[in-house]
C-alpha positions in Angstrom: -14.5 -12.5 5.5 -12.1 -10.0 6.9 -9.3 -10.6 9.5 -11.4 -9.9 12.6 -14.2 -12.1 11.4 -11.9 -15.1 11.8 -10.7 -14.6 15.4 -11.9 -15.9 18.8 -15.0 -17.8 17.7 -16.1 -21.1 16.3 -16.6 -21.0 12.6 -18.9 -23.6 11.3 -17.6 -24.0 7.8 -19.2 -25.3 4.6 -16.3 -27.8 4.4 -17.9 -29.6 7.3 -15.3 -28.7 9.9 -15.3 -26.2 12.8 -12.4 -23.8 12.6 -11.0 -21.6 15.4 -8.1 -19.2 16.0 -7.7 -17.6 19.4 -5.6 -14.4 19.5 -6.1 -11.9 22.3 -5.2 -8.8 20.3 -4.4 -7.8 16.8 -3.8 -4.1 16.4 -2.7 -2.9 12.9 -2.7 0.8 12.0 -1.3 4.2 12.7 -0.5 4.6 16.4 -0.7 0.9 17.2 2.6 0.9 19.2 1.3 3.6 21.5 -1.6 1.4 22.3 0.7 -1.4 23.4 0.2 -1.0 27.2 -3.6 -1.3 26.9 -3.2 -4.4 24.7 -0.9 -6.0 27.3 -3.2 -5.2 30.3 -3.5 -8.8 31.4 0.3 -9.5 31.6 2.6 -8.6 34.5 6.1 -9.7 33.7 7.4 -9.6 30.1 10.6 -10.8 28.5 11.5 -8.7 25.4 13.3 -10.4 22.6 15.0 -8.5 19.7 18.1 -8.4 17.6 20.3 -5.4 17.2 18.5 -4.3 14.0 15.0 -4.6 15.4 15.9 -3.1 18.7 17.2 0.0 16.9 13.7 0.4 15.3 11.6 0.6 18.4 13.3 -1.3 21.3 13.7 1.8 23.5 10.1 2.9 22.9 8.8 -0.5 23.8 10.9 -0.6 27.0 9.5 2.8 28.0 5.9 1.7 27.2 6.3 -1.5 29.2 7.7 0.2 32.3 7.7 -2.0 35.4 6.2 -4.9 33.4 9.5 -5.4 31.6 11.2 -8.3 33.4 14.1 -8.8 31.1 15.6 -8.4 27.6 17.1 -11.0 25.3 19.1 -9.1 22.7 20.7 -11.0 19.8 23.8 -9.1 18.6 25.0 -10.5 15.3 26.1 -9.2 11.9 24.7 -12.4 10.3 21.1 -13.5 9.8 19.7 -14.8 13.0 19.0 -18.5 12.8 16.1 -20.0 14.8 18.0 -23.0 16.2 18.9 -24.6 19.4 21.4 -21.9 20.3 18.8 -19.2 19.9 16.2 -21.1 21.9 18.7 -21.5 24.8 19.6 -17.8 24.7 15.9 -16.8 25.2 15.3 -19.4 27.9 18.3 -18.2 29.8 16.7 -14.8 30.2 13.3 -16.2 31.5 12.3 -16.4 35.2 9.5 -18.2 36.9 7.6 -14.9 36.8 7.7 -14.5 33.0 4.2 -14.7 31.6 4.7 -13.3 28.1 7.6 -13.4 25.6 7.3 -10.3 23.5 9.3 -10.3 20.2 10.4 -7.1 18.4 10.9 -8.0 14.8 9.5 -10.2 12.1 9.8 -13.9 11.0 12.7 -15.4 12.9 12.1 -13.5 16.1 8.4 -14.4 16.0 9.2 -18.1 15.4 11.7 -18.3 18.3 9.2 -16.6 20.6 6.4 -18.9 19.6 8.5 -21.9 20.1 10.0 -21.0 23.5 6.7 -19.7 24.9 4.8 -22.8 23.8 7.3 -25.3 25.4 7.4 -23.2 28.6 3.6 -23.0 28.7 3.2 -19.2 28.5 2.1 -16.8 25.8 4.0 -14.8 23.2 3.4 -11.6 21.3 5.1 -9.7 18.5 5.6 -6.1 17.7 6.2 -6.3 13.9 9.1 -4.2 12.5 8.5 -5.1 8.9 5.6 -6.6 6.8 8.0 -9.3 5.5 6.2 -12.6 5.8 2.9 -14.3 6.5 3.7 -16.3 9.7 2.8 -13.6 12.3 -0.5 -15.3 13.3 0.4 -18.9 12.4 0.5 -21.6 15.1 3.6 -23.0 13.3 7.1 -22.0 14.1 9.6 -22.4 11.3 12.7 -23.7 13.1 16.1 -25.2 12.2 16.6 -28.1 14.5 19.3 -30.7 14.0 20.2 -28.8 10.8 16.8 -29.4 9.3 14.1 -26.9 8.5 11.0 -28.0 10.4 7.6 -26.4 11.1 6.8 -27.1 14.7 3.2 -26.9 15.8 3.1 -24.4 18.7 0.5 -21.7 19.2 -0.3 -18.3 17.6 0.9 -15.2 19.4 -1.6 -13.7 21.8 -0.7 -10.2 20.8 0.2 -8.9 17.3 1.1 -5.2 16.9 1.6 -3.7 13.5 2.2 0.1 13.6 1.9 1.5 10.1 4.5 4.2 10.8 7.0 1.6 11.7 6.1 -0.9 8.9 6.2 1.6 6.1 9.7 2.6 7.0 11.1 -0.9 7.1 13.8 -1.7 4.6 12.2 -1.9 1.1 13.6 -5.4 0.6 11.6 -6.5 3.6 8.4 -4.9 2.3 8.9 -6.5 -1.1 9.6 -9.8 0.7 6.1 -9.7 2.3 4.5 -8.8 -1.0 6.4 -11.7 -2.7 5.4 -14.1 0.0 1.8 -13.4 -0.7 2.3 -13.7 -4.5 3.6 -17.2 -3.7 0.1 -18.2 -2.7 -0.8 -18.7 -6.4 1.6 -21.6 -6.3 0.7 -22.9 -2.9 -3.1 -22.9 -3.6 -2.4 -24.8 -6.9 -0.4 -27.4 -5.0 -3.1 -27.8 -2.4 -5.8 -28.4 -5.1 -3.5 -30.8 -6.9 -2.9 -32.8 -3.8 -6.6 -32.9 -3.1 -7.1 -34.4 -6.5 -4.2 -36.9 -6.4 -4.0 -37.8 -2.7 -7.5 -37.0 -1.5 -6.1 -34.4 0.8 -8.5 -32.2 2.7 -9.2 -28.8 1.2 -11.4 -26.1 2.6 -13.0 -24.2 -0.3 -13.8 -21.2 2.0 -10.2 -20.7 3.0 -9.0 -21.4 -0.5 -11.2 -18.7 -1.9 -10.4 -16.3 0.9 -6.6 -16.6 0.3 -7.0 -16.4 -3.4 -9.1 -13.2 -3.0 -6.5 -11.6 -0.7 -3.7 -12.6 -3.0 -5.4 -10.9 -6.0 -6.0 -7.8 -3.8 -2.3 -7.5 -2.8 -1.3 -8.1 -6.4 -3.4 -5.0 -7.4 -1.6 -2.9 -4.8 1.9 -3.7 -6.0 3.0 -0.2 -7.0 1.4 1.4 -3.9 3.2 -1.0 -1.7 6.5 -0.2 -3.4 5.8 3.5 -2.8 5.1 2.8 0.9 1.6 4.3 0.9 0.0 4.0 4.3 -3.2 2.3 3.1 -1.3 -0.3 1.0 1.2 -1.1 3.7 -1.6 -1.5 6.2 -3.5 -3.8 3.9 -0.3 -5.8 3.2 0.3 -6.3 6.9 -3.4 -7.1 7.6 -3.4 -9.8 4.9 -0.1 -11.3 5.9 -1.7 -11.7 9.4 -4.9 -13.0 7.9 -3.1 -15.7 5.9 -1.3 -16.8 9.0 -4.7 -17.0 10.8 -6.0 -19.4 8.1 -3.0 -21.7 8.8 -4.0 -21.8 12.4 -7.7 -22.3 11.6 -6.9 -25.4 9.6 -3.9 -26.6 11.6 -2.0 -26.9 8.3 0.2 -24.6 6.3 -1.4 -25.7 3.1 -3.2 -22.3 2.3 0.2 -20.5 2.4 2.9 -23.0 1.6 3.7 -25.3 -1.3 6.5 -26.0 -3.8 7.6 -22.4 -3.8 8.2 -22.6 0.0 10.0 -25.9 -0.3 12.5 -24.3 -2.7 12.9 -21.3 -0.4 13.7 -23.7 2.5 16.2 -25.5 0.2 18.1 -22.3 -0.5 18.1 -21.3 3.2 19.2 -24.8 4.5 21.9 -25.2 1.9 23.0 -21.6 2.5 23.5 -22.4 6.2 25.2 -25.7 5.5 27.6 -24.1 3.0 27.9 -20.8 4.9 26.7 -18.9 1.8 24.2 -16.0 1.6 20.5 -16.4 0.8 17.7 -14.0 0.2 14.9 -13.1 2.7 12.4 -15.8 3.0 9.6 -14.0 1.1 11.9 -12.9 -1.6 13.0 -16.5 -2.2 9.4 -17.5 -2.2 8.7 -15.0 -4.9 11.6 -16.1 -7.1 10.7 -19.7 -6.5 7.1 -19.1 -7.6 8.4 -18.1 -11.0 10.4 -21.4 -11.1 7.4 -23.5 -10.1 5.2 -21.8 -12.6 7.7 -22.8 -15.3 7.5 -26.4 -14.2 3.7 -26.4 -14.4 3.9 -25.0 -18.0 6.4 -27.7 -18.9 4.2 -30.5 -17.5 1.1 -29.1 -19.2 2.8 -29.5 -22.6 2.4 -33.3 -22.3 -0.9 -34.6 -23.7 0.0 -38.0 -22.2 2.4 -38.2 -19.2 5.5 -40.3 -19.2 7.4 -41.3 -16.1 11.0 -42.2 -15.2 12.7 -43.4 -12.1 16.1 -44.0 -10.5 17.1 -46.5 -7.8 16.9 -45.6 -4.1 20.7 -46.0 -4.0 21.2 -43.4 -6.6 18.8 -41.0 -4.9 20.5 -41.5 -1.5 23.8 -40.7 -3.2 22.2 -37.4 -4.5 21.1 -36.6 -0.9 24.7 -37.0 0.3 26.1 -34.8 -2.5 23.5 -32.0 -2.0 22.7 -32.1 1.7 26.0 -33.4 3.2 25.8 -33.6 7.0 22.0 -33.7 7.1 21.6 -36.3 4.3 20.7 -39.0 6.9 17.9 -36.8 8.3 16.5 -36.2 4.8 16.7 -39.9 4.0 14.9 -40.9 7.2 12.2 -38.3 6.7 11.4 -39.7 3.2 11.5 -43.3 4.4 8.9 -42.4 7.0 6.8 -40.5 4.6 6.8 -43.4 2.1 6.2 -41.3 -1.0 8.9 -43.0 -3.0 7.5 -46.4 -2.2 4.0 -45.6 -3.6 3.9 -44.9 -7.3 1.2 -42.4 -8.4 1.7 -43.0 -12.2 -1.7 -44.8 -12.6 -3.5 -42.0 -10.7 -1.8 -39.4 -12.8 -2.7 -41.1 -16.1 -6.3 -41.7 -15.0 -6.8 -38.0 -13.9 -4.5 -36.3 -16.4 -7.0 -34.0 -17.8 -8.0 -32.8 -14.3 -4.3 -32.4 -13.5 -3.8 -30.2 -16.5 -6.8 -28.1 -15.6 -5.6 -27.5 -12.1 -2.1 -26.6 -13.2 -3.6 -24.2 -15.8 -5.2 -22.2 -12.9 -1.8 -21.0 -11.7 -0.5 -17.8 -13.5 2.3 -18.4 -16.0 5.9 -17.7 -15.1 5.9 -14.5 -17.1 2.8 -13.2 -15.3 4.4 -14.0 -11.9 7.5 -12.2 -13.0 5.5 -9.1 -13.9 3.7 -9.2 -10.5 7.1 -9.2 -8.8 8.7 -6.5 -10.9 5.7 -4.3 -10.4 6.7 -4.1 -6.7 10.4 -3.6 -7.6 11.7 -7.1 -7.1 14.8 -7.6 -9.3 14.5 -10.9 -11.0 18.0 -10.7 -12.4 19.5 -11.3 -9.0 18.2 -14.8 -8.5 20.4 -17.0 -10.7 23.6 -15.1 -9.9 22.9 -15.6 -6.1 22.5 -19.4 -6.3 23.7 -20.6 -9.7 21.8 -22.6 -12.2 23.1 -25.9 -10.8 21.9 -25.3 -7.3 18.5 -24.1 -8.5 18.1 -27.3 -10.6 19.1 -29.4 -7.6 16.4 -27.6 -5.6 13.9 -28.5 -8.3 14.7 -32.1 -7.9 15.2 -32.4 -4.1 13.8 -29.5 -2.2 10.6 -31.6 -1.9 12.6 -34.1 0.2 13.0 -31.6 3.1 9.2 -31.9 3.9 6.6 -34.6 4.0 4.3 -32.6 1.7 3.1 -33.3 -1.8 3.5 -30.6 -4.4 4.0 -30.2 -8.1 7.7 -30.9 -7.4 6.8 -34.6 -6.9 5.0 -34.8 -10.3 7.9 -33.0 -12.0 10.4 -35.3 -10.4 8.4 -38.4 -11.4 8.3 -37.2 -15.0 11.7 -35.8 -15.6 14.3 -37.1 -13.2 16.5 -39.5 -15.1 19.7 -41.4 -14.6 21.5 -38.8 -16.7 20.2 -36.0 -14.3 21.5 -38.1 -11.4 24.9 -38.4 -13.0 25.0 -34.6 -13.4 24.6 -34.2 -9.7 27.0 -37.0 -8.8 
């Protein structure tokens, strides 16, 4: 299936479920921006949301195209990375009126998430004019927000309008293009985690979506050099498949097809960066680096013919939370208490199904292969460790999983290798 096969219809799937993703308009290609007025024909009063960087890309053009339909502008002016938090939400809502019927973002991930969140809770629609093919959440119904200091994915709705003009996208900063590519490469890890959880926890898995995401990941991998060279066709395909993957998340009402252990690590670096007021990479770039890390973990686990397990007390784990997460440690602790994963040992299940576990882990490309995929697109792997330091990366391996109620290979790795001596290193 291609992108437009998945939209605005009931899909009776071989998995036994009916999937649906309603999006009014997806326009990706050369000249898409100029077609914006026709694609917004049903709307009368729009609030435009941008930051100073994205506004500089096409803000004035969008204003001219909207004409009398433009009811207001929310412009974030900051030298720092925009954070999708309570302050940003309030800023957008302050620019709305009772006539606003669409919030139109100009940007990429963070702008899109803020617009989805605010529009959903104000019972109107959102749209996005993409300024970079930098991540896969354009068409997702989830909004990745930072609320109460925690990274949470809030179920909202997919944008009603998605515009990706190739001329704009191919001229985005190269780091943002590489970020989108790396985000897709991360699907090798996410799909492996999904299949592992289906085996261990009996979690639902749709084979059709699994195969579709794997197919598109392989395709984008084959276009690495063309993407790095900003070739029109490759950039258009990258954007199309970033949107498609977001659509699959909406179809299934879960981020499983696109997010696993590699995303948990990415969220860890972002959250700790905000807490410590330290820099972090673009989301997709972090996902790419983290995919190399999680591939190494799978290789280490696979070296055991018979698994062994270790454990530490809840008290010690809580002390680790306090050391690593500081002010949000209580939220992390409460999330895991509610999830109950530490209360339920899976060691018997692992031992019983170990051969199947190894077979699933073996499906994910090795760390060296993932590294080659990233360097083929120009991602510099040598920047990762200097940015965060070996200690923070290791802490993420142990406790990034605790930021979400989501099983991944990080849980298996923790169960096998986190010991009292590792806890003492942190404390």
